[in-house]
KEPA-101806 format. One record per residue (C-alpha): x, y, z. Coordinates in pm, whole numbers, plus 50000, padded with zeros to 5 digits. Layout:
+-------+-------+-------+
!     u !     v !     w !
+-------+-------+-------+
!     X !     Y !     Z !
...
+-------+-------+-------+
END
This chain:
+-------+-------+-------+
!     u !     v !     w !
+-------+-------+-------+
! 50000 ! 50000 ! 50000 !
! 50137 ! 50340 ! 49904 !
! 50232 ! 50573 ! 50187 !
! 50007 ! 50877 ! 50232 !
! 50131 ! 51192 ! 50068 !
! 50116 ! 51559 ! 50154 !
! 50099 ! 51810 ! 49870 !
! 50208 ! 52168 ! 49925 !
! 50055 ! 52367 ! 49639 !
! 50076 ! 52725 ! 49510 !
! 50415 ! 52768 ! 49668 !
! 50723 ! 52979 ! 49600 !
! 51024 ! 52760 ! 49673 !
! 51364 ! 52875 ! 49800 !
! 51615 ! 52698 ! 49575 !
! 51976 ! 52808 ! 49525 !
! 51906 ! 53153 ! 49660 !
! 51613 ! 53217 ! 49426 !
! 51235 ! 53197 ! 49450 !
! 51082 ! 52946 ! 49211 !
! 50711 ! 53015 ! 49161 !
! 50406 ! 52799 ! 49114 !
! 50542 ! 52467 ! 49234 !
! 50384 ! 52165 ! 49401 !
! 50607 ! 51999 ! 49657 !
! 50514 ! 51644 ! 49754 !
! 50613 ! 51478 ! 50082 !
! 50590 ! 51113 ! 50181 !
! 50759 ! 50904 ! 50452 !
! 50926 ! 51213 ! 50588 !
! 51105 ! 51297 ! 50264 !
! 51054 ! 51520 ! 49963 !
! 50938 ! 51290 ! 49685 !
! 50873 ! 51536 ! 49402 !
! 50886 ! 51901 ! 49304 !
! 50666 ! 51968 ! 49003 !
! 50493 ! 52238 ! 48805 !
! 50134 ! 52189 ! 48698 !
! 49828 ! 51999 ! 48824 !
! 49824 ! 51779 ! 49131 !
! 49947 ! 51420 ! 49125 !
! 49660 ! 51185 ! 49031 !
! 49693 ! 51025 ! 49377 !
! 49624 ! 51355 ! 49553 !
! 49284 ! 51224 ! 49655 !
! 49466 ! 50969 ! 49873 !
! 49670 ! 51233 ! 50052 !
! 49633 ! 51576 ! 50208 !
! 49666 ! 51907 ! 50026 !
! 49807 ! 52221 ! 50187 !
! 49746 ! 52534 ! 49984 !
! 50004 ! 52791 ! 50097 !
! 49839 ! 53054 ! 49875 !
! 50155 ! 53197 ! 49727 !
! 50360 ! 53185 ! 50046 !
! 50727 ! 53088 ! 50050 !
! 50852 ! 52740 ! 50137 !
! 51206 ! 52718 ! 50267 !
! 51413 ! 52424 ! 50385 !
! 51414 ! 52406 ! 50764 !
! 51664 ! 52647 ! 50915 !
! 51989 ! 52501 ! 51049 !
! 52146 ! 52672 ! 51353 !
! 52523 ! 52628 ! 51355 !
! 52595 ! 52811 ! 51680 !
! 52364 ! 52833 ! 51977 !
! 52477 ! 52815 ! 52339 !
! 52129 ! 52782 ! 52484 !
! 51776 ! 52918 ! 52509 !
! 51485 ! 52967 ! 52749 !
! 51693 ! 52954 ! 53067 !
! 51904 ! 52651 ! 52968 !
! 52269 ! 52691 ! 52877 !
! 52423 ! 52384 ! 52716 !
! 52704 ! 52387 ! 52974 !
! 52450 ! 52331 ! 53255 !
! 52491 ! 51962 ! 53333 !
! 52358 ! 51798 ! 53650 !
! 52273 ! 51451 ! 53522 !
! 52195 ! 51286 ! 53188 !
! 51819 ! 51265 ! 53242 !
! 51775 ! 51631 ! 53339 !
! 52007 ! 51746 ! 53062 !
! 51815 ! 51545 ! 52803 !
! 51485 ! 51690 ! 52923 !
! 51612 ! 52049 ! 52904 !
! 51763 ! 51985 ! 52560 !
! 51427 ! 51854 ! 52438 !
! 51252 ! 52166 ! 52568 !
! 51491 ! 52382 ! 52365 !
! 51442 ! 52161 ! 52059 !
! 51065 ! 52196 ! 52086 !
! 51089 ! 52575 ! 52116 !
! 51316 ! 52626 ! 51814 !
! 51064 ! 52545 ! 51534 !
! 50876 ! 52868 ! 51603 !
! 51192 ! 53045 ! 51483 !
! 51206 ! 52820 ! 51173 !
! 51485 ! 52599 ! 51308 !
! 51452 ! 52226 ! 51236 !
! 51809 ! 52121 ! 51320 !
! 52075 ! 52266 ! 51548 !
! 52433 ! 52217 ! 51666 !
! 52441 ! 52278 ! 52044 !
! 52755 ! 52482 ! 52111 !
! 52972 ! 52418 ! 52415 !
! 53201 ! 52716 ! 52482 !
! 53522 ! 52674 ! 52680 !
! 53470 ! 52470 ! 52996 !
! 53698 ! 52238 ! 53193 !
! 53792 ! 51919 ! 53009 !
! 53597 ! 51716 ! 53267 !
! 53287 ! 51917 ! 53174 !
! 53340 ! 51860 ! 52802 !
! 53367 ! 51488 ! 52867 !
! 53044 ! 51484 ! 53069 !
! 52838 ! 51700 ! 52833 !
! 52937 ! 51593 ! 52483 !
! 52797 ! 51235 ! 52503 !
! 52452 ! 51390 ! 52560 !
! 52471 ! 51571 ! 52224 !
! 52469 ! 51267 ! 51998 !
! 52269 ! 51347 ! 51682 !
! 51906 ! 51244 ! 51713 !
! 51549 ! 51339 ! 51636 !
! 51344 ! 51509 ! 51907 !
! 50967 ! 51446 ! 51913 !
! 50780 ! 51758 ! 51794 !
! 51105 ! 51953 ! 51781 !
! 51423 ! 52038 ! 51596 !
! 51679 ! 51762 ! 51555 !
! 52006 ! 51763 ! 51748 !
! 52273 ! 51751 ! 51477 !
! 52582 ! 51707 ! 51696 !
! 52809 ! 51932 ! 51900 !
! 53005 ! 52245 ! 51818 !
! 53297 ! 52288 ! 52062 !
! 53399 ! 52654 ! 52074 !
! 53732 ! 52611 ! 52249 !
! 53945 ! 52552 ! 52445 !
! 54209 ! 52611 ! 52172 !
! 54152 ! 52989 ! 52170 !
! 54376 ! 53295 ! 52212 !
! 54361 ! 53490 ! 52541 !
! 54379 ! 53825 ! 52358 !
! 54037 ! 53753 ! 52206 !
! 53877 ! 53555 ! 52485 !
! 53548 ! 53748 ! 52473 !
! 53324 ! 53600 ! 52741 !
! 53529 ! 53278 ! 52764 !
! 53728 ! 53183 ! 53074 !
! 54088 ! 53211 ! 52949 !
! 54221 ! 53013 ! 53244 !
! 54067 ! 52706 ! 53080 !
! 54235 ! 52755 ! 52741 !
! 54475 ! 52487 ! 52617 !
! 54770 ! 52493 ! 52377 !
! 54718 ! 52330 ! 52038 !
! 54957 ! 52055 ! 52146 !
! 54700 ! 51914 ! 52388 !
! 54545 ! 51609 ! 52219 !
! 54172 ! 51646 ! 52144 !
! 54098 ! 51321 ! 52328 !
! 54247 ! 51473 ! 52644 !
! 54002 ! 51763 ! 52613 !
! 53688 ! 51605 ! 52472 !
! 53736 ! 51236 ! 52549 !
! 53697 ! 50946 ! 52308 !
! 53423 ! 51139 ! 52126 !
! 53708 ! 51322 ! 51949 !
! 53815 ! 51002 ! 51771 !
! 53523 ! 51024 ! 51523 !
! 53273 ! 51281 ! 51397 !
! 52971 ! 51087 ! 51521 !
! 52895 ! 51351 ! 51786 !
! 53163 ! 51621 ! 51773 !
! 53094 ! 51791 ! 51441 !
! 53273 ! 52127 ! 51462 !
! 53559 ! 52280 ! 51662 !
! 53642 ! 52651 ! 51673 !
! 54009 ! 52727 ! 51736 !
! 54266 ! 53007 ! 51703 !
! 54506 ! 52937 ! 51415 !
! 54799 ! 53139 ! 51554 !
! 54857 ! 52895 ! 51841 !
! 55178 ! 52701 ! 51803 !
! 55113 ! 52355 ! 51665 !
! 54774 ! 52439 ! 51513 !
! 54841 ! 52278 ! 51174 !
! 54873 ! 51921 ! 51309 !
! 54571 ! 51983 ! 51534 !
! 54359 ! 52089 ! 51236 !
! 54481 ! 51789 ! 51036 !
! 54404 ! 51559 ! 51330 !
! 54046 ! 51684 ! 51358 !
! 53966 ! 51703 ! 50987 !
! 54107 ! 51355 ! 50925 !
! 53827 ! 51230 ! 51150 !
! 53563 ! 51428 ! 50961 !
! 53535 ! 51701 ! 51227 !
! 53501 ! 52046 ! 51071 !
! 53734 ! 52324 ! 51192 !
! 53639 ! 52691 ! 51216 !
! 53868 ! 52982 ! 51303 !
! 53775 ! 53227 ! 51577 !
! 53853 ! 53395 ! 51909 !
! 54182 ! 53478 ! 51750 !
! 54431 ! 53756 ! 51677 !
! 54568 ! 53569 ! 51376 !
! 54710 ! 53747 ! 51075 !
! 54588 ! 53689 ! 50722 !
! 54885 ! 53457 ! 50641 !
! 54821 ! 53255 ! 50957 !
! 54458 ! 53221 ! 50857 !
! 54553 ! 53114 ! 50505 !
! 54783 ! 52847 ! 50648 !
! 54497 ! 52714 ! 50860 !
! 54265 ! 52702 ! 50557 !
! 54533 ! 52518 ! 50365 !
! 54560 ! 52272 ! 50655 !
! 54186 ! 52201 ! 50632 !
! 53990 ! 52469 ! 50822 !
! 53671 ! 52555 ! 50635 !
! 53493 ! 52829 ! 50830 !
! 53526 ! 53152 ! 51030 !
! 53336 ! 53177 ! 51359 !
! 53122 ! 53491 ! 51413 !
! 53334 ! 53693 ! 51173 !
! 53484 ! 54016 ! 51309 !
! 53364 ! 53937 ! 51661 !
! 53654 ! 53824 ! 51881 !
! 53900 ! 53881 ! 51596 !
! 54093 ! 54182 ! 51459 !
! 53904 ! 54441 ! 51254 !
! 53921 ! 54436 ! 50876 !
! 54205 ! 54675 ! 50788 !
! 54290 ! 54784 ! 50435 !
! 54657 ! 54683 ! 50471 !
! 54621 ! 54409 ! 50731 !
! 54296 ! 54221 ! 50663 !
! 54331 ! 53958 ! 50936 !
! 54102 ! 53657 ! 50946 !
! 53809 ! 53853 ! 50803 !
! 54007 ! 53899 ! 50482 !
! 53969 ! 53526 ! 50419 !
! 53603 ! 53578 ! 50325 !
! 53706 ! 53623 ! 49963 !
! 54044 ! 53447 ! 49975 !
! 54149 ! 53344 ! 49626 !
! 54276 ! 52996 ! 49558 !
! 54567 ! 53171 ! 49389 !
! 54679 ! 53281 ! 49736 !
! 54743 ! 52923 ! 49840 !
! 55012 ! 52682 ! 49733 !
! 54750 ! 52406 ! 49746 !
! 54431 ! 52510 ! 49562 !
! 54134 ! 52532 ! 49794 !
! 53820 ! 52743 ! 49821 !
! 53760 ! 53036 ! 50051 !
! 53611 ! 52938 ! 50386 !
! 53250 ! 52969 ! 50491 !
! 53197 ! 53247 ! 50743 !
! 52933 ! 53298 ! 51008 !
! 52774 ! 53631 ! 51102 !
! 52566 ! 53728 ! 51404 !
! 52303 ! 53938 ! 51226 !
! 52130 ! 54074 ! 51536 !
! 52231 ! 54439 ! 51493 !
! 52445 ! 54430 ! 51809 !
! 52748 ! 54224 ! 51712 !
! 52789 ! 54378 ! 51366 !
! 52673 ! 54704 ! 51214 !
! 52412 ! 54643 ! 50942 !
! 52645 ! 54795 ! 50681 !
! 52924 ! 54552 ! 50773 !
! 52684 ! 54258 ! 50772 !
! 52578 ! 54362 ! 50422 !
! 52938 ! 54410 ! 50306 !
! 53044 ! 54063 ! 50418 !
! 52730 ! 53891 ! 50290 !
! 52748 ! 54057 ! 49948 !
! 53117 ! 53971 ! 49913 !
! 53051 ! 53595 ! 49907 !
! 52681 ! 53504 ! 49952 !
! 52723 ! 53132 ! 49881 !
! 52963 ! 53102 ! 50178 !
! 52777 ! 53325 ! 50425 !
! 52612 ! 53159 ! 50728 !
! 52385 ! 53339 ! 50973 !
! 52398 ! 53233 ! 51338 !
! 52236 ! 53359 ! 51656 !
! 52516 ! 53267 ! 51901 !
! 52223 ! 53263 ! 52142 !
! 52271 ! 53213 ! 52512 !
! 52030 ! 53086 ! 52775 !
! 51874 ! 53430 ! 52818 !
! 51718 ! 53413 ! 52470 !
! 51342 ! 53403 ! 52515 !
! 51356 ! 53537 ! 52873 !
! 51254 ! 53881 ! 53006 !
! 51511 ! 54160 ! 53020 !
! 51718 ! 54189 ! 53338 !
! 52042 ! 54086 ! 53508 !
! 52107 ! 53715 ! 53551 !
! 52379 ! 53512 ! 53727 !
! 52675 ! 53363 ! 53544 !
! 52757 ! 52993 ! 53516 !
! 53032 ! 52747 ! 53427 !
! 53128 ! 52926 ! 53105 !
! 53053 ! 53286 ! 53204 !
! 53154 ! 53350 ! 53568 !
! 53021 ! 53710 ! 53566 !
! 52663 ! 53827 ! 53593 !
! 52503 ! 53910 ! 53257 !
! 52261 ! 54184 ! 53163 !
! 52000 ! 54137 ! 52890 !
! 51825 ! 54420 ! 52708 !
! 51631 ! 54305 ! 52405 !
! 51860 ! 54098 ! 52184 !
! 52175 ! 54242 ! 52348 !
! 52353 ! 54068 ! 52638 !
! 52670 ! 54199 ! 52804 !
! 52883 ! 54115 ! 53107 !
! 52727 ! 54322 ! 53385 !
! 52876 ! 54670 ! 53408 !
! 53067 ! 54638 ! 53078 !
! 53009 ! 54660 ! 52704 !
! 53152 ! 54310 ! 52645 !
! 52901 ! 54118 ! 52437 !
! 52837 ! 53763 ! 52556 !
! 52606 ! 53625 ! 52293 !
! 52283 ! 53689 ! 52111 !
! 51917 ! 53671 ! 52202 !
! 51769 ! 53709 ! 51854 !
! 51600 ! 53416 ! 51683 !
! 51742 ! 53283 ! 51357 !
! 51427 ! 53398 ! 51177 !
! 51492 ! 53751 ! 51303 !
! 51847 ! 53732 ! 51165 !
! 51709 ! 53630 ! 50825 !
! 51465 ! 53922 ! 50824 !
! 51742 ! 54159 ! 50934 !
! 51961 ! 54055 ! 50642 !
! 51676 ! 54111 ! 50397 !
! 51605 ! 54454 ! 50540 !
! 51968 ! 54568 ! 50569 !
! 52109 ! 54435 ! 50242 !
! 51804 ! 54453 ! 50017 !
! 51849 ! 54088 ! 49921 !
! 51556 ! 53858 ! 49853 !
! 51417 ! 53623 ! 50116 !
! 51555 ! 53323 ! 49927 !
! 51905 ! 53473 ! 49929 !
! 51889 ! 53522 ! 50306 !
! 51736 ! 53177 ! 50360 !
! 52031 ! 53017 ! 50179 !
! 52251 ! 53149 ! 50463 !
! 52067 ! 52934 ! 50720 !
! 51998 ! 52628 ! 50503 !
! 52198 ! 52534 ! 50194 !
! 52520 ! 52701 ! 50304 !
! 52514 ! 52532 ! 50645 !
! 52440 ! 52191 ! 50494 !
! 52723 ! 52236 ! 50242 !
! 52974 ! 52332 ! 50511 !
! 52879 ! 52039 ! 50732 !
! 52848 ! 51785 ! 50453 !
! 52484 ! 51716 ! 50538 !
! 52330 ! 51553 ! 50232 !
! 51994 ! 51492 ! 50402 !
! 51892 ! 51845 ! 50503 !
! 51918 ! 52206 ! 50400 !
! 51781 ! 52190 ! 50045 !
! 51446 ! 52151 ! 49873 !
! 51553 ! 51849 ! 49674 !
! 51397 ! 51511 ! 49603 !
! 51524 ! 51255 ! 49854 !
! 51606 ! 51506 ! 50128 !
! 51420 ! 51523 ! 50459 !
! 51093 ! 51711 ! 50449 !
! 51209 ! 51969 ! 50705 !
! 51020 ! 52273 ! 50580 !
! 50927 ! 52625 ! 50683 !
! 50640 ! 52827 ! 50538 !
! 50731 ! 53196 ! 50533 !
! 50543 ! 53515 ! 50464 !
! 50669 ! 53755 ! 50200 !
! 50895 ! 53935 ! 50452 !
! 51035 ! 53613 ! 50600 !
! 50808 ! 53573 ! 50901 !
! 50759 ! 53210 ! 51006 !
! 50404 ! 53082 ! 50954 !
! 50456 ! 52710 ! 51002 !
! 50731 ! 52452 ! 51051 !
! 50739 ! 52084 ! 50951 !
! 50996 ! 51827 ! 51066 !
! 51021 ! 51512 ! 50854 !
! 50686 ! 51602 ! 50698 !
! 50503 ! 51650 ! 51029 !
! 50383 ! 51993 ! 51133 !
! 50539 ! 52084 ! 51469 !
! 50453 ! 52454 ! 51488 !
! 50216 ! 52695 ! 51320 !
! 50107 ! 53051 ! 51369 !
! 49734 ! 53104 ! 51410 !
+-------+-------+-------+
END
């Protein structure tokens, strides 16, 4: 017996940064089974039809860097059962921001904490929520001059083996998917080669590295920049630093390779809108939007206590969070859907161009062949958007998990 189908009709589809009009997208068994123009499939009477009335359908958003939400920071670990419950609550909240898959980010903590937390971030589906896609370890191979809100006393030299920091999870990419490190640390090249040989992606950040040091890291296998221009030197016309890698030419490298992907916190606090636009427009197929959200995202404004990763109290005002009494930014409190709308408004790009920065580009960086694109055979993780990018409904594996009234 044929599996029931769901037909999304009268849709504008986000494909390769462009809106494709008048399509019917068919879903069955949690996957996209066809994308067609014209009348409904003859078997439509045996399925359900969703008329989106000219709205936009995007792949589900993929969040590459989030430290927590709704009062739960991913470094807060008491026991496996409690941690799993809190993680599920976050996963079930995220679809209202369009997110259907996320990489929980663990900033610099003690190695014992990494070893306790990381096993709880094994990729898996969450009922009625976004999928956990594996862990992003932001540290501890970072530079003290650009520590940001990290505890520099917990930083390690690049010579410290990853298994000593993260445990046996660092021997494969089954759970640990991405590591952010500073490329100027002595011995970084073999560390990058060690991680990438296991399929773990490497991103460059919290660093004072020069442009040549960044190029060397890219040549060694690094493929991304972490929250570009935040916790790294400014872009200077004679000394571009890591940010200059955004358009690095393969001619600059002795071994041909492509320029790295680069993530941007498009909340209006971490980067000026003009700079966000400049970086995005310079290389839109490599641009990735992130929230870098912390546990205060989704909570009322106020001052909150610190925790294992941030020992100082933190003050939240709207989407801006700083160490109490300072102007040091800790992380973001904007949703990923807000970042998409910001990019559209600031740069004048189309919704599909902005959506690519939270879907296709993320999937390409992470080598995820099952998500991130509206393509036959991929998971039916979908978001229905209004013309300005507002989220109207979210589906995970073909099942609706959130919808605006």
